[in-house]
All heavy atoms as atom14 arrays in JSON, in Angstrom:
{
  "sequence": "MQWEDGDIVLVDNSRVMHGRRAITDPDRTILNSQSYARS",
  "atom14_mask": [
    [1, 1, 1, 1, 1, 1, 1, 1, 0, 0, 0, 0, 0, 0],
    [1, 1, 1, 1, 1, 1, 1, 1, 1, 0, 0, 0, 0, 0],
    [1, 1, 1, 1, 1, 1, 1, 1, 1, 1, 1, 1, 1, 1],
    [1, 1, 1, 1, 1, 1, 1, 1, 1, 0, 0, 0, 0, 0],
    [1, 1, 1, 1, 1, 1, 1, 1, 0, 0, 0, 0, 0, 0],
    [1, 1, 1, 1, 0, 0, 0, 0, 0, 0, 0, 0, 0, 0],
    [1, 1, 1, 1, 1, 1, 1, 1, 0, 0, 0, 0, 0, 0],
    [1, 1, 1, 1, 1, 1, 1, 1, 0, 0, 0, 0, 0, 0],
    [1, 1, 1, 1, 1, 1, 1, 0, 0, 0, 0, 0, 0, 0],
    [1, 1, 1, 1, 1, 1, 1, 1, 0, 0, 0, 0, 0, 0],
    [1, 1, 1, 1, 1, 1, 1, 0, 0, 0, 0, 0, 0, 0],
    [1, 1, 1, 1, 1, 1, 1, 1, 0, 0, 0, 0, 0, 0],
    [1, 1, 1, 1, 1, 1, 1, 1, 0, 0, 0, 0, 0, 0],
    [1, 1, 1, 1, 1, 1, 0, 0, 0, 0, 0, 0, 0, 0],
    [1, 1, 1, 1, 1, 1, 1, 1, 1, 1, 1, 0, 0, 0],
    [1, 1, 1, 1, 1, 1, 1, 0, 0, 0, 0, 0, 0, 0],
    [1, 1, 1, 1, 1, 1, 1, 1, 0, 0, 0, 0, 0, 0],
    [1, 1, 1, 1, 1, 1, 1, 1, 1, 1, 0, 0, 0, 0],
    [1, 1, 1, 1, 0, 0, 0, 0, 0, 0, 0, 0, 0, 0],
    [1, 1, 1, 1, 1, 1, 1, 1, 1, 1, 1, 0, 0, 0],
    [1, 1, 1, 1, 1, 1, 1, 1, 1, 1, 1, 0, 0, 0],
    [1, 1, 1, 1, 1, 0, 0, 0, 0, 0, 0, 0, 0, 0],
    [1, 1, 1, 1, 1, 1, 1, 1, 0, 0, 0, 0, 0, 0],
    [1, 1, 1, 1, 1, 1, 1, 0, 0, 0, 0, 0, 0, 0],
    [1, 1, 1, 1, 1, 1, 1, 1, 0, 0, 0, 0, 0, 0],
    [1, 1, 1, 1, 1, 1, 1, 0, 0, 0, 0, 0, 0, 0],
    [1, 1, 1, 1, 1, 1, 1, 1, 0, 0, 0, 0, 0, 0],
    [1, 1, 1, 1, 1, 1, 1, 1, 1, 1, 1, 0, 0, 0],
    [1, 1, 1, 1, 1, 1, 1, 0, 0, 0, 0, 0, 0, 0],
    [1, 1, 1, 1, 1, 1, 1, 1, 0, 0, 0, 0, 0, 0],
    [1, 1, 1, 1, 1, 1, 1, 1, 0, 0, 0, 0, 0, 0],
    [1, 1, 1, 1, 1, 1, 1, 1, 0, 0, 0, 0, 0, 0],
    [1, 1, 1, 1, 1, 1, 0, 0, 0, 0, 0, 0, 0, 0],
    [1, 1, 1, 1, 1, 1, 1, 1, 1, 0, 0, 0, 0, 0],
    [1, 1, 1, 1, 1, 1, 0, 0, 0, 0, 0, 0, 0, 0],
    [1, 1, 1, 1, 1, 1, 1, 1, 1, 1, 1, 1, 0, 0],
    [1, 1, 1, 1, 1, 0, 0, 0, 0, 0, 0, 0, 0, 0],
    [1, 1, 1, 1, 1, 1, 1, 1, 1, 1, 1, 0, 0, 0],
    [1, 1, 1, 1, 1, 1, 0, 0, 0, 0, 0, 0, 0, 0]
  ],
  "atom14_positions": [
    [[-36.6, -29.17, -10.62], [-36.22, -30.56, -10.76], [-37.4, -31.45, -10.32], [-38.05, -31.21, -9.32], [-34.99, -30.84, -9.9], [-34.58, -32.27, -9.89], [-32.98, -32.45, -9.12], [-32.56, -34.03, -9.77], [0.0, 0.0, 0.0], [0.0, 0.0, 0.0], [0.0, 0.0, 0.0], [0.0, 0.0, 0.0], [0.0, 0.0, 0.0], [0.0, 0.0, 0.0]],
    [[-37.69, -32.44, -11.11], [-38.75, -33.4, -10.77], [-38.17, -34.55, -9.97], [-37.36, -35.31, -10.47], [-39.38, -33.95, -12.08], [-40.1, -32.87, -12.89], [-41.38, -32.45, -12.22], [-42.02, -33.19, -11.5], [-41.77, -31.2, -12.47], [0.0, 0.0, 0.0], [0.0, 0.0, 0.0], [0.0, 0.0, 0.0], [0.0, 0.0, 0.0], [0.0, 0.0, 0.0]],
    [[-38.58, -34.68, -8.68], [-38.09, -35.74, -7.83], [-38.98, -36.96, -8.01], [-40.18, -36.85, -8.14], [-38.13, -35.32, -6.37], [-37.05, -34.36, -6.02], [-37.13, -33.0, -6.07], [-35.72, -34.67, -5.6], [-35.92, -32.43, -5.69], [-35.04, -33.43, -5.4], [-35.04, -35.83, -5.38], [-33.72, -33.38, -4.96], [-33.72, -35.76, -4.95], [-33.06, -34.54, -4.77]],
    [[-38.35, -38.13, -7.97], [-39.08, -39.39, -8.04], [-38.63, -40.28, -6.92], [-37.57, -40.1, -6.34], [-38.8, -40.08, -9.4], [-39.29, -39.27, -10.59], [-39.0, -39.97, -11.91], [-38.78, -41.2, -11.93], [-39.05, -39.29, -12.94], [0.0, 0.0, 0.0], [0.0, 0.0, 0.0], [0.0, 0.0, 0.0], [0.0, 0.0, 0.0], [0.0, 0.0, 0.0]],
    [[-39.49, -41.24, -6.53], [-39.11, -42.21, -5.48], [-37.76, -42.83, -5.77], [-37.51, -43.22, -6.92], [-40.18, -43.3, -5.34], [-41.45, -42.78, -4.71], [-41.44, -41.73, -4.11], [-42.47, -43.51, -4.81], [0.0, 0.0, 0.0], [0.0, 0.0, 0.0], [0.0, 0.0, 0.0], [0.0, 0.0, 0.0], [0.0, 0.0, 0.0], [0.0, 0.0, 0.0]],
    [[-36.92, -42.88, -4.78], [-35.61, -43.5, -4.93], [-34.51, -42.52, -5.34], [-33.34, -42.88, -5.36], [0.0, 0.0, 0.0], [0.0, 0.0, 0.0], [0.0, 0.0, 0.0], [0.0, 0.0, 0.0], [0.0, 0.0, 0.0], [0.0, 0.0, 0.0], [0.0, 0.0, 0.0], [0.0, 0.0, 0.0], [0.0, 0.0, 0.0], [0.0, 0.0, 0.0]],
    [[-34.86, -41.24, -5.67], [-33.86, -40.26, -6.03], [-33.03, -39.91, -4.8], [-33.5, -39.92, -3.67], [-34.49, -38.99, -6.59], [-35.02, -39.15, -7.99], [-34.73, -40.17, -8.62], [-35.71, -38.24, -8.47], [0.0, 0.0, 0.0], [0.0, 0.0, 0.0], [0.0, 0.0, 0.0], [0.0, 0.0, 0.0], [0.0, 0.0, 0.0], [0.0, 0.0, 0.0]],
    [[-31.75, -39.58, -5.04], [-30.87, -39.14, -3.95], [-30.16, -37.87, -4.43], [-30.14, -37.54, -5.62], [-29.82, -40.19, -3.56], [-28.91, -40.52, -4.75], [-30.51, -41.46, -3.03], [-27.74, -41.39, -4.35], [0.0, 0.0, 0.0], [0.0, 0.0, 0.0], [0.0, 0.0, 0.0], [0.0, 0.0, 0.0], [0.0, 0.0, 0.0], [0.0, 0.0, 0.0]],
    [[-29.58, -37.13, -3.48], [-28.8, -35.97, -3.83], [-27.43, -36.09, -3.18], [-27.31, -36.6, -2.06], [-29.5, -34.67, -3.37], [-29.63, -34.59, -1.86], [-28.76, -33.42, -3.89], [0.0, 0.0, 0.0], [0.0, 0.0, 0.0], [0.0, 0.0, 0.0], [0.0, 0.0, 0.0], [0.0, 0.0, 0.0], [0.0, 0.0, 0.0], [0.0, 0.0, 0.0]],
    [[-26.39, -35.7, -3.92], [-25.03, -35.69, -3.37], [-24.55, -34.26, -3.32], [-24.73, -33.51, -4.29], [-24.1, -36.5, -4.29], [-24.44, -37.98, -4.44], [-23.51, -38.63, -5.47], [-24.34, -38.7, -3.12], [0.0, 0.0, 0.0], [0.0, 0.0, 0.0], [0.0, 0.0, 0.0], [0.0, 0.0, 0.0], [0.0, 0.0, 0.0], [0.0, 0.0, 0.0]],
    [[-23.95, -33.86, -2.21], [-23.46, -32.51, -2.04], [-21.94, -32.55, -1.89], [-21.42, -33.28, -1.07], [-24.1, -31.84, -0.8], [-23.54, -30.46, -0.61], [-25.61, -31.82, -0.92], [0.0, 0.0, 0.0], [0.0, 0.0, 0.0], [0.0, 0.0, 0.0], [0.0, 0.0, 0.0], [0.0, 0.0, 0.0], [0.0, 0.0, 0.0], [0.0, 0.0, 0.0]],
    [[-21.24, -31.75, -2.73], [-19.79, -31.67, -2.61], [-19.46, -30.71, -1.47], [-19.49, -29.49, -1.64], [-19.21, -31.18, -3.94], [-17.71, -31.08, -3.94], [-17.09, -31.29, -2.85], [-17.13, -30.87, -5.02], [0.0, 0.0, 0.0], [0.0, 0.0, 0.0], [0.0, 0.0, 0.0], [0.0, 0.0, 0.0], [0.0, 0.0, 0.0], [0.0, 0.0, 0.0]],
    [[-19.17, -31.25, -0.3], [-18.93, -30.47, 0.88], [-17.76, -29.49, 0.72], [-17.76, -28.39, 1.28], [-18.7, -31.37, 2.09], [-18.68, -30.6, 3.39], [-19.48, -29.73, 3.6], [-17.73, -30.94, 4.24], [0.0, 0.0, 0.0], [0.0, 0.0, 0.0], [0.0, 0.0, 0.0], [0.0, 0.0, 0.0], [0.0, 0.0, 0.0], [0.0, 0.0, 0.0]],
    [[-16.77, -29.86, -0.05], [-15.61, -28.95, -0.2], [-16.0, -27.68, -0.95], [-15.41, -26.65, -0.74], [-14.46, -29.68, -0.92], [-14.86, -30.01, -2.24], [0.0, 0.0, 0.0], [0.0, 0.0, 0.0], [0.0, 0.0, 0.0], [0.0, 0.0, 0.0], [0.0, 0.0, 0.0], [0.0, 0.0, 0.0], [0.0, 0.0, 0.0], [0.0, 0.0, 0.0]],
    [[-17.02, -27.73, -1.77], [-17.47, -26.55, -2.49], [-18.56, -25.8, -1.74], [-18.59, -24.58, -1.71], [-18.0, -26.91, -3.89], [-16.89, -27.42, -4.82], [-17.41, -27.71, -6.2], [-17.98, -26.56, -6.83], [-17.31, -25.63, -7.48], [-16.01, -25.71, -7.56], [-17.91, -24.63, -8.08], [0.0, 0.0, 0.0], [0.0, 0.0, 0.0], [0.0, 0.0, 0.0]],
    [[-19.46, -26.54, -1.07], [-20.58, -25.88, -0.39], [-20.16, -25.26, 0.94], [-20.47, -24.12, 1.22], [-21.72, -26.89, -0.17], [-22.86, -26.29, 0.64], [-22.25, -27.42, -1.48], [0.0, 0.0, 0.0], [0.0, 0.0, 0.0], [0.0, 0.0, 0.0], [0.0, 0.0, 0.0], [0.0, 0.0, 0.0], [0.0, 0.0, 0.0], [0.0, 0.0, 0.0]],
    [[-19.46, -26.01, 1.79], [-19.11, -25.52, 3.12], [-17.75, -24.82, 3.16], [-17.56, -23.88, 3.92], [-19.11, -26.68, 4.13], [-20.48, -27.28, 4.3], [-21.7, -26.13, 4.98], [-21.07, -25.91, 6.62], [0.0, 0.0, 0.0], [0.0, 0.0, 0.0], [0.0, 0.0, 0.0], [0.0, 0.0, 0.0], [0.0, 0.0, 0.0], [0.0, 0.0, 0.0]],
    [[-16.79, -25.29, 2.38], [-15.45, -24.79, 2.48], [-15.07, -23.84, 1.37], [-13.99, -23.29, 1.36], [-14.45, -25.95, 2.55], [-14.73, -26.88, 3.68], [-14.52, -26.57, 4.99], [-15.29, -28.14, 3.69], [-14.89, -27.57, 5.77], [-15.35, -28.52, 5.02], [0.0, 0.0, 0.0], [0.0, 0.0, 0.0], [0.0, 0.0, 0.0], [0.0, 0.0, 0.0]],
    [[-15.97, -23.61, 0.46], [-15.69, -22.73, -0.66], [-16.23, -21.31, -0.46], [-16.57, -20.64, -1.38], [0.0, 0.0, 0.0], [0.0, 0.0, 0.0], [0.0, 0.0, 0.0], [0.0, 0.0, 0.0], [0.0, 0.0, 0.0], [0.0, 0.0, 0.0], [0.0, 0.0, 0.0], [0.0, 0.0, 0.0], [0.0, 0.0, 0.0], [0.0, 0.0, 0.0]],
    [[-16.28, -20.88, 0.78], [-16.78, -19.55, 1.1], [-15.67, -18.67, 1.72], [-14.64, -19.14, 2.07], [-17.96, -19.64, 2.04], [-17.64, -20.34, 3.32], [-18.81, -20.33, 4.28], [-18.73, -21.29, 5.35], [-17.79, -21.32, 6.31], [-16.89, -20.42, 6.32], [-17.81, -22.23, 7.23], [0.0, 0.0, 0.0], [0.0, 0.0, 0.0], [0.0, 0.0, 0.0]],
    [[-15.99, -17.38, 1.85], [-15.04, -16.45, 2.47], [-15.03, -16.68, 3.99], [-15.97, -17.22, 4.58], [-15.46, -15.02, 2.16], [-15.4, -14.7, 0.71], [-15.75, -13.22, 0.45], [-17.01, -12.8, 1.04], [-18.2, -12.97, 0.48], [-18.28, -13.56, -0.68], [-19.31, -12.57, 1.07], [0.0, 0.0, 0.0], [0.0, 0.0, 0.0], [0.0, 0.0, 0.0]],
    [[-14.0, -16.23, 4.63], [-13.89, -16.33, 6.09], [-14.98, -15.52, 6.77], [-15.38, -14.48, 6.27], [-12.52, -15.85, 6.54], [0.0, 0.0, 0.0], [0.0, 0.0, 0.0], [0.0, 0.0, 0.0], [0.0, 0.0, 0.0], [0.0, 0.0, 0.0], [0.0, 0.0, 0.0], [0.0, 0.0, 0.0], [0.0, 0.0, 0.0], [0.0, 0.0, 0.0]],
    [[-15.44, -16.0, 7.91], [-16.45, -15.28, 8.69], [-15.72, -14.29, 9.56], [-14.87, -14.65, 10.39], [-17.26, -16.27, 9.54], [-18.0, -17.26, 8.63], [-18.22, -15.53, 10.45], [-18.65, -18.39, 9.35], [0.0, 0.0, 0.0], [0.0, 0.0, 0.0], [0.0, 0.0, 0.0], [0.0, 0.0, 0.0], [0.0, 0.0, 0.0], [0.0, 0.0, 0.0]],
    [[-16.07, -13.02, 9.41], [-15.38, -11.96, 10.15], [-16.25, -11.34, 11.25], [-15.77, -10.5, 12.0], [-14.9, -10.87, 9.19], [-16.02, -10.34, 8.5], [-13.87, -11.42, 8.2], [0.0, 0.0, 0.0], [0.0, 0.0, 0.0], [0.0, 0.0, 0.0], [0.0, 0.0, 0.0], [0.0, 0.0, 0.0], [0.0, 0.0, 0.0], [0.0, 0.0, 0.0]],
    [[-17.52, -11.71, 11.31], [-18.42, -11.14, 12.34], [-18.35, -11.99, 13.62], [-18.84, -13.11, 13.64], [-19.85, -11.16, 11.78], [-20.86, -10.54, 12.74], [-20.45, -10.16, 13.85], [-22.04, -10.44, 12.37], [0.0, 0.0, 0.0], [0.0, 0.0, 0.0], [0.0, 0.0, 0.0], [0.0, 0.0, 0.0], [0.0, 0.0, 0.0], [0.0, 0.0, 0.0]],
    [[-17.77, -11.47, 14.69], [-17.63, -12.28, 15.92], [-18.96, -12.53, 16.63], [-19.06, -13.42, 17.46], [-16.7, -11.41, 16.8], [-16.91, -10.03, 16.31], [-17.2, -10.13, 14.84], [0.0, 0.0, 0.0], [0.0, 0.0, 0.0], [0.0, 0.0, 0.0], [0.0, 0.0, 0.0], [0.0, 0.0, 0.0], [0.0, 0.0, 0.0], [0.0, 0.0, 0.0]],
    [[-20.02, -11.8, 16.3], [-21.32, -11.99, 16.93], [-22.22, -12.91, 16.14], [-23.37, -13.14, 16.51], [-22.03, -10.63, 17.09], [-21.24, -9.69, 18.02], [-20.67, -10.21, 19.03], [-21.2, -8.5, 17.76], [0.0, 0.0, 0.0], [0.0, 0.0, 0.0], [0.0, 0.0, 0.0], [0.0, 0.0, 0.0], [0.0, 0.0, 0.0], [0.0, 0.0, 0.0]],
    [[-21.73, -13.44, 15.04], [-22.53, -14.31, 14.17], [-22.68, -15.68, 14.83], [-21.74, -16.25, 15.36], [-21.88, -14.48, 12.82], [-22.63, -15.36, 11.9], [-21.96, -15.4, 10.54], [-22.59, -16.45, 9.71], [-22.31, -16.66, 8.47], [-21.41, -15.91, 7.88], [-22.93, -17.58, 7.79], [0.0, 0.0, 0.0], [0.0, 0.0, 0.0], [0.0, 0.0, 0.0]],
    [[-23.88, -16.22, 14.79], [-24.16, -17.54, 15.29], [-24.47, -18.48, 14.12], [-25.31, -18.15, 13.27], [-25.37, -17.54, 16.24], [-25.09, -16.67, 17.31], [-25.7, -18.92, 16.77], [0.0, 0.0, 0.0], [0.0, 0.0, 0.0], [0.0, 0.0, 0.0], [0.0, 0.0, 0.0], [0.0, 0.0, 0.0], [0.0, 0.0, 0.0], [0.0, 0.0, 0.0]],
    [[-23.79, -19.62, 14.08], [-24.02, -20.58, 13.0], [-24.75, -21.76, 13.6], [-24.31, -22.36, 14.6], [-22.69, -21.04, 12.39], [-21.97, -19.86, 11.77], [-22.95, -22.13, 11.33], [-20.59, -20.15, 11.23], [0.0, 0.0, 0.0], [0.0, 0.0, 0.0], [0.0, 0.0, 0.0], [0.0, 0.0, 0.0], [0.0, 0.0, 0.0], [0.0, 0.0, 0.0]],
    [[-25.89, -22.12, 13.01], [-26.72, -23.21, 13.5], [-26.64, -24.34, 12.5], [-26.61, -24.14, 11.31], [-28.17, -22.79, 13.67], [-28.4, -21.6, 14.61], [-29.84, -21.16, 14.58], [-27.94, -21.92, 16.0], [0.0, 0.0, 0.0], [0.0, 0.0, 0.0], [0.0, 0.0, 0.0], [0.0, 0.0, 0.0], [0.0, 0.0, 0.0], [0.0, 0.0, 0.0]],
    [[-26.62, -25.59, 13.03], [-26.6, -26.78, 12.16], [-27.75, -27.69, 12.59], [-27.96, -27.91, 13.77], [-25.26, -27.49, 12.31], [-25.18, -28.73, 11.44], [-25.95, -28.91, 10.51], [-24.25, -29.6, 11.77], [0.0, 0.0, 0.0], [0.0, 0.0, 0.0], [0.0, 0.0, 0.0], [0.0, 0.0, 0.0], [0.0, 0.0, 0.0], [0.0, 0.0, 0.0]],
    [[-28.46, -28.21, 11.59], [-29.58, -29.1, 11.9], [-29.51, -30.27, 10.96], [-29.3, -30.08, 9.77], [-30.91, -28.35, 11.78], [-31.98, -29.24, 12.01], [0.0, 0.0, 0.0], [0.0, 0.0, 0.0], [0.0, 0.0, 0.0], [0.0, 0.0, 0.0], [0.0, 0.0, 0.0], [0.0, 0.0, 0.0], [0.0, 0.0, 0.0], [0.0, 0.0, 0.0]],
    [[-29.69, -31.47, 11.51], [-29.69, -32.67, 10.69], [-30.94, -33.49, 11.06], [-31.39, -33.43, 12.21], [-28.44, -33.5, 10.88], [-27.19, -32.74, 10.48], [-25.95, -33.58, 10.72], [-26.0, -34.78, 11.0], [-24.79, -32.97, 10.58], [0.0, 0.0, 0.0], [0.0, 0.0, 0.0], [0.0, 0.0, 0.0], [0.0, 0.0, 0.0], [0.0, 0.0, 0.0]],
    [[-31.39, -34.27, 10.13], [-32.57, -35.11, 10.42], [-32.46, -36.43, 9.67], [-31.66, -36.55, 8.75], [-33.88, -34.41, 10.06], [-33.91, -34.19, 8.68], [0.0, 0.0, 0.0], [0.0, 0.0, 0.0], [0.0, 0.0, 0.0], [0.0, 0.0, 0.0], [0.0, 0.0, 0.0], [0.0, 0.0, 0.0], [0.0, 0.0, 0.0], [0.0, 0.0, 0.0]],
    [[-33.25, -37.37, 10.11], [-33.29, -38.69, 9.46], [-34.75, -39.07, 9.28], [-35.53, -38.99, 10.22], [-32.55, -39.73, 10.36], [-32.71, -41.14, 9.85], [-31.95, -41.6, 8.79], [-33.62, -42.01, 10.44], [-32.09, -42.87, 8.31], [-33.76, -43.3, 9.97], [-32.98, -43.73, 8.92], [-33.12, -45.01, 8.45], [0.0, 0.0, 0.0], [0.0, 0.0, 0.0]],
    [[-35.08, -39.46, 8.09], [-36.44, -39.88, 7.79], [-36.45, -41.33, 7.44], [-35.7, -41.78, 6.54], [-37.02, -39.06, 6.66], [0.0, 0.0, 0.0], [0.0, 0.0, 0.0], [0.0, 0.0, 0.0], [0.0, 0.0, 0.0], [0.0, 0.0, 0.0], [0.0, 0.0, 0.0], [0.0, 0.0, 0.0], [0.0, 0.0, 0.0], [0.0, 0.0, 0.0]],
    [[-37.21, -42.11, 8.14], [-37.31, -43.53, 7.89], [-38.33, -43.78, 6.79], [-39.43, -43.21, 6.82], [-37.73, -44.23, 9.16], [-37.58, -45.71, 9.13], [-37.95, -46.25, 10.47], [-36.85, -47.06, 10.93], [-36.86, -47.75, 12.02], [-37.9, -47.71, 12.8], [-35.83, -48.48, 12.35], [0.0, 0.0, 0.0], [0.0, 0.0, 0.0], [0.0, 0.0, 0.0]],
    [[-37.97, -44.57, 5.81], [-38.95, -44.79, 4.72], [-39.67, -46.12, 4.87], [-39.32, -46.97, 5.62], [-38.22, -44.79, 3.37], [-37.18, -45.76, 3.34], [0.0, 0.0, 0.0], [0.0, 0.0, 0.0], [0.0, 0.0, 0.0], [0.0, 0.0, 0.0], [0.0, 0.0, 0.0], [0.0, 0.0, 0.0], [0.0, 0.0, 0.0], [0.0, 0.0, 0.0]]
  ]
}
């Protein structure tokens, strides 16, 4: 995909995060990272 200035992306959270199988590994660690970039 060719990105251009001003382009944005939309993510359907119900399909990306909630459309998966249950996590059955009790030793699994889930990490979350967010950032903000000022233009």
